DOVEXSE-810248 format. One record per atom (N, C-alpha, C): residue number from 1; residue in three letters; x, y, z; atom name. Coordinates in nm, 4 decimals. Last residue first. Layout:
DOVEXSE-810248
+-----+------+----------+----------+----------+------+
:  nr : rest :       px :       py :       pz : atom :
+-----+------+----------+----------+----------+------+
: NUM :  ALA :        X :        Y :        Z :   CA :
...
+-----+------+----------+----------+----------+------+
END
This chain:
DOVEXSE-810248
+-----+------+----------+----------+----------+------+
:  nr : rest :       px :       py :       pz : atom :
+-----+------+----------+----------+----------+------+
:  90 :  UNK :   9.1590 :  12.0523 :   7.4573 :    N :
:  90 :  UNK :   9.0237 :  12.0297 :   7.5097 :   CA :
:  90 :  UNK :   8.9656 :  12.1557 :   7.5689 :    C :
:  89 :  UNK :   9.4173 :  12.0850 :   7.3925 :    N :
:  89 :  UNK :   9.3200 :  12.1195 :   7.2884 :   CA :
:  89 :  UNK :   9.1768 :  12.1003 :   7.3373 :    C :
:  88 :  UNK :   9.5608 :  11.9969 :   7.6107 :    N :
:  88 :  UNK :   9.5688 :  12.1402 :   7.5761 :   CA :
:  88 :  UNK :   9.4668 :  12.1814 :   7.4709 :    C :
:  87 :  UNK :   9.5079 :  11.7237 :   7.6084 :    N :
:  87 :  UNK :   9.4655 :  11.8034 :   7.7248 :   CA :
:  87 :  UNK :   9.4648 :  11.9516 :   7.6902 :    C :
:  86 :  UNK :   9.6280 :  11.6459 :   7.3667 :    N :
:  86 :  UNK :   9.4828 :  11.6310 :   7.3854 :   CA :
:  86 :  UNK :   9.4322 :  11.7184 :   7.4997 :    C :
:  85 :  UNK :   9.8968 :  11.7056 :   7.4302 :    N :
:  85 :  UNK :   9.8317 :  11.7723 :   7.3176 :   CA :
:  85 :  UNK :   9.6799 :  11.7650 :   7.3326 :    C :
:  84 :  UNK :   9.9367 :  11.5270 :   7.6421 :    N :
:  84 :  UNK :   9.9517 :  11.6707 :   7.6647 :   CA :
:  84 :  UNK :   9.8805 :  11.7493 :   7.5551 :    C :
:  83 :  UNK :   9.9081 :  11.2819 :   7.5122 :    N :
:  83 :  UNK :   9.8179 :  11.3157 :   7.6227 :   CA :
:  83 :  UNK :   9.8212 :  11.4658 :   7.6493 :    C :
:  82 :  UNK :  10.1215 :  11.2976 :   7.3320 :    N :
:  82 :  UNK :   9.9844 :  11.2921 :   7.2824 :   CA :
:  82 :  UNK :   9.8837 :  11.3291 :   7.3911 :    C :
:  81 :  UNK :  10.3384 :  11.2963 :   7.5178 :    N :
:  81 :  UNK :  10.3174 :  11.4095 :   7.4284 :   CA :
:  81 :  UNK :  10.1733 :  11.4129 :   7.3764 :    C :
:  80 :  UNK :  10.3075 :  11.0437 :   7.6309 :    N :
:  80 :  UNK :  10.2989 :  11.1626 :   7.7167 :   CA :
:  80 :  UNK :  10.2694 :  11.2849 :   7.6313 :    C :
:  79 :  UNK :  10.3468 :  10.8826 :   7.4047 :    N :
:  79 :  UNK :  10.2196 :  10.8764 :   7.4780 :   CA :
:  79 :  UNK :  10.2005 :  10.9995 :   7.5651 :    C :
:  78 :  UNK :  10.6124 :  10.9469 :   7.3428 :    N :
:  78 :  UNK :  10.5050 :  10.9788 :   7.2494 :   CA :
:  78 :  UNK :  10.3694 :  10.9789 :   7.3162 :    C :
:  77 :  UNK :  10.7425 :  10.8383 :   7.5675 :    N :
:  77 :  UNK :  10.7488 :  10.9823 :   7.5423 :   CA :
:  77 :  UNK :  10.6382 :  11.0264 :   7.4468 :    C :
:  76 :  UNK :  10.6827 :  10.5653 :   7.5268 :    N :
:  76 :  UNK :  10.6430 :  10.6327 :   7.6508 :   CA :
:  76 :  UNK :  10.6376 :  10.7844 :   7.6284 :    C :
:  75 :  UNK :  10.8140 :  10.5245 :   7.2813 :    N :
:  75 :  UNK :  10.6693 :  10.5035 :   7.2930 :   CA :
:  75 :  UNK :  10.6138 :  10.5783 :   7.4146 :    C :
:  74 :  UNK :  11.0777 :  10.5691 :   7.3629 :    N :
:  74 :  UNK :  11.0182 :  10.6544 :   7.2611 :   CA :
:  74 :  UNK :  10.8659 :  10.6448 :   7.2649 :    C :
:  73 :  UNK :  11.1085 :  10.3558 :   7.5406 :    N :
:  73 :  UNK :  11.1218 :  10.4933 :   7.5895 :   CA :
:  73 :  UNK :  11.0562 :  10.5904 :   7.4912 :    C :
:  72 :  UNK :  11.0823 :  10.1432 :   7.3616 :    N :
:  72 :  UNK :  10.9830 :  10.1607 :   7.4671 :   CA :
:  72 :  UNK :  10.9882 :  10.3010 :   7.5265 :    C :
:  71 :  UNK :  11.3119 :  10.1870 :   7.2069 :    N :
:  71 :  UNK :  11.1793 :  10.1900 :   7.1435 :   CA :
:  71 :  UNK :  11.0700 :  10.2112 :   7.2478 :    C :
:  70 :  UNK :  11.5105 :  10.1529 :   7.4023 :    N :
:  70 :  UNK :  11.4951 :  10.2829 :   7.3360 :   CA :
:  70 :  UNK :  11.3585 :  10.2949 :   7.2695 :    C :
:  69 :  UNK :  11.4730 :   9.8838 :   7.4621 :    N :
:  69 :  UNK :  11.4565 :   9.9836 :   7.5681 :   CA :
:  69 :  UNK :  11.4350 :  10.1222 :   7.5066 :    C :
:  68 :  UNK :  11.5411 :   9.7682 :   7.2180 :    N :
:  68 :  UNK :  11.4024 :   9.7586 :   7.2657 :   CA :
:  68 :  UNK :  11.3759 :   9.8592 :   7.3769 :    C :
:  67 :  UNK :  11.8165 :   9.8386 :   7.2133 :    N :
:  67 :  UNK :  11.7254 :   9.8783 :   7.1053 :   CA :
:  67 :  UNK :  11.5795 :   9.8747 :   7.1512 :    C :
:  66 :  UNK :  11.9274 :   9.7219 :   7.4518 :    N :
:  66 :  UNK :  11.9243 :   9.8659 :   7.4312 :   CA :
:  66 :  UNK :  11.8221 :   9.9092 :   7.3259 :    C :
:  65 :  UNK :  11.7271 :   9.4306 :   7.5468 :    N :
:  65 :  UNK :  11.8490 :   9.5070 :   7.5219 :   CA :
:  65 :  UNK :  11.8224 :   9.6539 :   7.4938 :    C :
:  64 :  UNK :  11.4944 :   9.3037 :   7.6323 :    N :
:  64 :  UNK :  11.6095 :   9.2228 :   7.5913 :   CA :
:  64 :  UNK :  11.7367 :   9.3029 :   7.5665 :    C :
:  63 :  UNK :  11.3018 :   9.3669 :   7.9184 :    N :
:  63 :  UNK :  11.3539 :   9.4201 :   7.7931 :   CA :
:  63 :  UNK :  11.4850 :   9.3511 :   7.7577 :    C :
:  62 :  UNK :  11.0026 :   9.3548 :   8.0970 :    N :
:  62 :  UNK :  11.1280 :   9.2850 :   8.0692 :   CA :
:  62 :  UNK :  11.1751 :   9.3246 :   7.9293 :    C :
:  61 :  UNK :  10.8518 :   9.5677 :   8.3257 :    N :
:  61 :  UNK :  10.8606 :   9.5319 :   8.1841 :   CA :
:  61 :  UNK :  10.9980 :   9.4709 :   8.1613 :    C :
:  60 :  UNK :  10.6496 :   9.5506 :   8.6114 :    N :
:  60 :  UNK :  10.7847 :   9.5502 :   8.5559 :   CA :
:  60 :  UNK :  10.7807 :   9.4993 :   8.4123 :    C :
:  59 :  UNK :  10.3984 :   9.5211 :   8.7196 :    N :
:  59 :  UNK :  10.4244 :   9.6387 :   8.6381 :   CA :
:  59 :  UNK :  10.5631 :   9.6448 :   8.5767 :    C :
:  58 :  UNK :  10.4994 :   9.3527 :   9.0100 :    N :
:  58 :  UNK :  10.3892 :   9.3912 :   8.9223 :   CA :
:  58 :  UNK :  10.4246 :   9.5192 :   8.8479 :    C :
:  57 :  UNK :  10.8166 :   9.1930 :   9.0114 :    N :
:  57 :  UNK :  10.7266 :   9.2950 :   9.0652 :   CA :
:  57 :  UNK :  10.6196 :   9.3304 :   8.9626 :    C :
:  56 :  UNK :  11.0045 :   9.0259 :   8.9100 :    N :
:  56 :  UNK :  10.8747 :   8.9663 :   8.9425 :   CA :
:  56 :  UNK :  10.7753 :   9.0672 :   9.0000 :    C :
:  55 :  UNK :  11.2323 :   9.1799 :   8.8774 :    N :
:  55 :  UNK :  11.1713 :   9.1171 :   8.7595 :   CA :
:  55 :  UNK :  11.0326 :   9.0613 :   8.7869 :    C :
:  54 :  UNK :  11.3299 :   9.2477 :   9.1268 :    N :
:  54 :  UNK :  11.2541 :   9.3480 :   9.0517 :   CA :
:  54 :  UNK :  11.1758 :   9.2848 :   8.9366 :    C :
:  53 :  UNK :  11.4575 :   9.0036 :   9.1884 :    N :
:  53 :  UNK :  11.3512 :   9.0551 :   9.2757 :   CA :
:  53 :  UNK :  11.2655 :   9.1583 :   9.2031 :    C :
:  52 :  UNK :  11.6494 :   8.9730 :   8.9834 :    N :
:  52 :  UNK :  11.5427 :   8.8738 :   8.9992 :   CA :
:  52 :  UNK :  11.4273 :   8.9261 :   9.0857 :    C :
:  51 :  UNK :  11.7429 :   9.2240 :   8.7717 :    N :
:  51 :  UNK :  11.7450 :   9.1844 :   8.9114 :   CA :
:  51 :  UNK :  11.6258 :   9.0921 :   8.9329 :    C :
:  50 :  UNK :  11.9082 :   9.3980 :   8.5161 :    N :
:  50 :  UNK :  11.8295 :   9.2810 :   8.5559 :   CA :
:  50 :  UNK :  11.8517 :   9.2480 :   8.7023 :    C :
:  49 :  UNK :  11.9188 :   9.7554 :   8.5633 :    N :
:  49 :  UNK :  11.9806 :   9.6295 :   8.5223 :   CA :
:  49 :  UNK :  11.8968 :   9.5143 :   8.5770 :    C :
:  48 :  UNK :  11.6457 :   9.9738 :   8.4873 :    N :
:  48 :  UNK :  11.7392 :   9.9121 :   8.5822 :   CA :
:  48 :  UNK :  11.7990 :   9.7863 :   8.5203 :    C :
:  47 :  UNK :  11.4609 :  10.2654 :   8.4431 :    N :
:  47 :  UNK :  11.5380 :  10.1604 :   8.3768 :   CA :
:  47 :  UNK :  11.6381 :  10.1059 :   8.4773 :    C :
:  46 :  UNK :  11.1466 :  10.4316 :   8.4475 :    N :
:  46 :  UNK :  11.2653 :  10.3843 :   8.5173 :   CA :
:  46 :  UNK :  11.3296 :  10.2723 :   8.4367 :    C :
:  45 :  UNK :  10.9666 :  10.7259 :   8.3709 :    N :
:  45 :  UNK :  11.0049 :  10.5896 :   8.3335 :   CA :
:  45 :  UNK :  11.1364 :  10.5564 :   8.4031 :    C :
:  44 :  UNK :  10.6865 :  10.9120 :   8.4963 :    N :
:  44 :  UNK :  10.8304 :  10.8948 :   8.4744 :   CA :
:  44 :  UNK :  10.8591 :  10.7492 :   8.4436 :    C :
:  43 :  UNK :  10.4290 :  11.1580 :   8.5063 :    N :
:  43 :  UNK :  10.4745 :  11.0221 :   8.4757 :   CA :
:  43 :  UNK :  10.6255 :  11.0197 :   8.4537 :    C :
:  42 :  UNK :  10.3689 :  11.3740 :   8.7847 :    N :
:  42 :  UNK :  10.4144 :  11.3567 :   8.6474 :   CA :
:  42 :  UNK :  10.4593 :  11.2126 :   8.6242 :    C :
:  41 :  UNK :  10.3169 :  11.4468 :   9.0423 :    N :
:  41 :  UNK :  10.2048 :  11.3986 :   8.9622 :   CA :
:  41 :  UNK :  10.2393 :  11.3761 :   8.8164 :    C :
:  40 :  UNK :  10.5318 :  11.4990 :   9.1889 :    N :
:  40 :  UNK :  10.4709 :  11.6162 :   9.1256 :   CA :
:  40 :  UNK :  10.3504 :  11.5765 :   9.0398 :    C :
:  39 :  UNK :  10.6282 :  11.2529 :   9.2641 :    N :
:  39 :  UNK :  10.5607 :  11.3307 :   9.3676 :   CA :
:  39 :  UNK :  10.5012 :  11.4617 :   9.3143 :    C :
:  38 :  UNK :  10.5514 :  11.0499 :   8.9672 :    N :
:  38 :  UNK :  10.6381 :  11.1069 :   9.0710 :   CA :
:  38 :  UNK :  10.5590 :  11.1947 :   9.1676 :    C :
:  37 :  UNK :  10.4276 :  10.7432 :   8.8709 :    N :
:  37 :  UNK :  10.3936 :  10.8847 :   8.8823 :   CA :
:  37 :  UNK :  10.4782 :  10.9417 :   8.9956 :    C :
:  36 :  UNK :  10.6008 :  10.5102 :   8.6568 :    N :
:  36 :  UNK :  10.5315 :  10.5478 :   8.7798 :   CA :
:  36 :  UNK :  10.4953 :  10.6960 :   8.7718 :    C :
:  35 :  UNK :  10.7086 :  10.2230 :   8.4745 :    N :
:  35 :  UNK :  10.6715 :  10.3638 :   8.4840 :   CA :
:  35 :  UNK :  10.5989 :  10.3865 :   8.6155 :    C :
:  34 :  UNK :  10.9949 :  10.0208 :   8.4110 :    N :
:  34 :  UNK :  10.8616 :  10.0400 :   8.4664 :   CA :
:  34 :  UNK :  10.8338 :  10.1891 :   8.4703 :    C :
:  33 :  UNK :  11.2249 :   9.7687 :   8.3018 :    N :
:  33 :  UNK :  11.1698 :   9.9037 :   8.2932 :   CA :
:  33 :  UNK :  11.0344 :   9.9052 :   8.3635 :    C :
:  32 :  UNK :  11.5293 :   9.5922 :   8.2938 :    N :
:  32 :  UNK :  11.3941 :   9.6044 :   8.3480 :   CA :
:  32 :  UNK :  11.3505 :   9.7501 :   8.3380 :    C :
:  31 :  UNK :  11.7306 :   9.3963 :   8.0695 :    N :
:  31 :  UNK :  11.7027 :   9.5141 :   8.1493 :   CA :
:  31 :  UNK :  11.5585 :   9.5095 :   8.1968 :    C :
:  30 :  UNK :  11.9638 :   9.1196 :   8.0190 :    N :
:  30 :  UNK :  11.8394 :   9.1938 :   7.9999 :   CA :
:  30 :  UNK :  11.8296 :   9.3110 :   8.0968 :    C :
:  29 :  UNK :  12.1756 :   8.9383 :   7.8985 :    N :
:  29 :  UNK :  12.1911 :   9.0592 :   7.9811 :   CA :
:  29 :  UNK :  12.0728 :   9.1509 :   7.9561 :    C :
:  28 :  UNK :  12.1403 :   8.5829 :   7.9174 :    N :
:  28 :  UNK :  12.1168 :   8.7112 :   7.8522 :   CA :
:  28 :  UNK :  12.1334 :   8.8263 :   7.9508 :    C :
:  27 :  UNK :  12.1601 :   8.3318 :   8.0198 :    N :
:  27 :  UNK :  12.2782 :   8.4173 :   8.0328 :   CA :
:  27 :  UNK :  12.2608 :   8.5532 :   7.9665 :    C :
:  26 :  UNK :  11.9119 :   8.2087 :   7.9750 :    N :
:  26 :  UNK :  11.9646 :   8.2129 :   8.1117 :   CA :
:  26 :  UNK :  12.0842 :   8.3060 :   8.1262 :    C :
:  25 :  UNK :  11.7048 :   8.4099 :   7.7579 :    N :
:  25 :  UNK :  11.7942 :   8.2981 :   7.7851 :   CA :
:  25 :  UNK :  11.8544 :   8.3134 :   7.9233 :    C :
:  24 :  UNK :  11.3767 :   8.5087 :   7.6926 :    N :
:  24 :  UNK :  11.4980 :   8.5331 :   7.7704 :   CA :
:  24 :  UNK :  11.5763 :   8.4039 :   7.7869 :    C :
:  23 :  UNK :  11.2465 :   8.5339 :   7.3614 :    N :
:  23 :  UNK :  11.2499 :   8.4682 :   7.4920 :   CA :
:  23 :  UNK :  11.3821 :   8.4957 :   7.5625 :    C :
:  22 :  UNK :  11.1245 :   8.8243 :   7.1935 :    N :
:  22 :  UNK :  11.2265 :   8.7212 :   7.2078 :   CA :
:  22 :  UNK :  11.2229 :   8.6636 :   7.3495 :    C :
:  21 :  UNK :  10.9447 :   9.0282 :   7.1355 :    N :
:  21 :  UNK :  10.8931 :   8.9046 :   7.1931 :   CA :
:  21 :  UNK :  10.9940 :   8.7928 :   7.2081 :    C :
:  20 :  UNK :  10.9040 :   9.2570 :   6.9171 :    N :
:  20 :  UNK :  11.0186 :   9.1745 :   6.9562 :   CA :
:  20 :  UNK :  10.9702 :   9.0389 :   7.0061 :    C :
:  19 :  UNK :  10.7243 :   9.4672 :   6.8627 :    N :
:  19 :  UNK :  10.7533 :   9.3673 :   6.7589 :   CA :
:  19 :  UNK :  10.8744 :   9.2812 :   6.7908 :    C :
:  18 :  UNK :  10.8542 :   9.6618 :   7.1214 :    N :
:  18 :  UNK :  10.7624 :   9.6563 :   7.0076 :   CA :
:  18 :  UNK :  10.8109 :   9.5591 :   6.9001 :    C :
:  17 :  UNK :  10.9561 :   9.4699 :   7.4114 :    N :
:  17 :  UNK :  10.9842 :   9.5654 :   7.3048 :   CA :
:  17 :  UNK :  10.8885 :   9.5493 :   7.1880 :    C :
:  16 :  UNK :  10.9346 :   9.2833 :   7.6034 :    N :
:  16 :  UNK :  10.8161 :   9.3659 :   7.5807 :   CA :
:  16 :  UNK :  10.8381 :   9.4698 :   7.4720 :    C :
:  15 :  UNK :  11.0571 :   8.9550 :   7.5775 :    N :
:  15 :  UNK :  11.0853 :   9.0974 :   7.5695 :   CA :
:  15 :  UNK :  10.9575 :   9.1720 :   7.5351 :    C :
:  14 :  UNK :  10.9385 :   8.7071 :   7.8021 :    N :
:  14 :  UNK :  10.9516 :   8.7586 :   7.6662 :   CA :
:  14 :  UNK :  10.9791 :   8.9078 :   7.6726 :    C :
:  13 :  UNK :  10.9612 :   8.4315 :   8.0048 :    N :
:  13 :  UNK :  10.9937 :   8.5732 :   7.9936 :   CA :
:  13 :  UNK :  11.0157 :   8.6113 :   7.8477 :    C :
:  12 :  UNK :  10.9358 :   8.1643 :   8.0295 :    N :
:  12 :  UNK :  10.8152 :   8.2429 :   8.0526 :   CA :
:  12 :  UNK :  10.8399 :   8.3931 :   8.0376 :    C :
:  11 :  UNK :  11.1822 :   8.0496 :   8.0061 :    N :
:  11 :  UNK :  11.0854 :   8.0210 :   7.8991 :   CA :
:  11 :  UNK :  10.9543 :   8.0966 :   7.9160 :    C :
:  10 :  UNK :  11.3166 :   8.1169 :   8.2455 :    N :
:  10 :  UNK :  11.3381 :   8.1959 :   8.1241 :   CA :
:  10 :  UNK :  11.2352 :   8.1709 :   8.0141 :    C :
:   9 :  UNK :  11.1097 :   8.1129 :   8.5390 :    N :
:   9 :  UNK :  11.1869 :   8.0386 :   8.4398 :   CA :
:   9 :  UNK :  11.1984 :   8.1182 :   8.3097 :    C :
:   8 :  UNK :  11.1485 :   8.3463 :   8.7906 :    N :
:   8 :  UNK :  11.0640 :   8.3109 :   8.6776 :   CA :
:   8 :  UNK :  11.1505 :   8.2341 :   8.5784 :    C :
:   7 :  UNK :  11.1810 :   8.3084 :   9.1310 :    N :
:   7 :  UNK :  11.2540 :   8.3100 :   9.0048 :   CA :
:   7 :  UNK :  11.1592 :   8.2636 :   8.8949 :    C :
:   6 :  UNK :  11.1395 :   8.4858 :   9.4227 :    N :
:   6 :  UNK :  11.0694 :   8.4089 :   9.3215 :   CA :
:   6 :  UNK :  11.1477 :   8.4214 :   9.1919 :    C :
:   5 :  UNK :  11.3296 :   8.4623 :   9.7050 :    N :
:   5 :  UNK :  11.3179 :   8.5313 :   9.5779 :   CA :
:   5 :  UNK :  11.2482 :   8.4381 :   9.4803 :    C :
:   4 :  UNK :  11.3506 :   8.5061 :  10.0474 :    N :
:   4 :  UNK :  11.2917 :   8.4248 :   9.9409 :   CA :
:   4 :  UNK :  11.2746 :   8.5095 :   9.8167 :    C :
:   3 :  UNK :  11.6566 :   8.5739 :  10.2035 :    N :
:   3 :  UNK :  11.5309 :   8.6278 :  10.1541 :   CA :
:   3 :  UNK :  11.4791 :   8.5391 :  10.0422 :    C :
:   2 :  UNK :  11.8080 :   8.4275 :  10.4873 :    N :
:   2 :  UNK :  11.7973 :   8.4366 :  10.3421 :   CA :
:   2 :  UNK :  11.6584 :   8.4858 :  10.3027 :    C :
:   1 :  UNK :  11.9506 :   8.5831 :  10.7621 :    N :
:   1 :  UNK :  11.8340 :   8.5129 :  10.7149 :   CA :
:   1 :  UNK :  11.8228 :   8.5348 :  10.5638 :    C :
+-----+------+----------+----------+----------+------+
END
């Protein structure tokens, strides 16, 4: 039995990288990122190769390439560090 997969037209997909916003082309090799809380209650970031099923999941971030993925990872790490600093100084 074939599984129904929602496909988002490329003209509706933009890179979430800081100051990027490039539109996804049909042959681009994009990545997907998302964050979650692990079983220890700690935030974690996930990175996966492009997959149409994952791309439409709530909370999925569309990323055009390595540079934007690294910037988003750095942002994620900075946010965690700032939250830790605020929690320790309270």
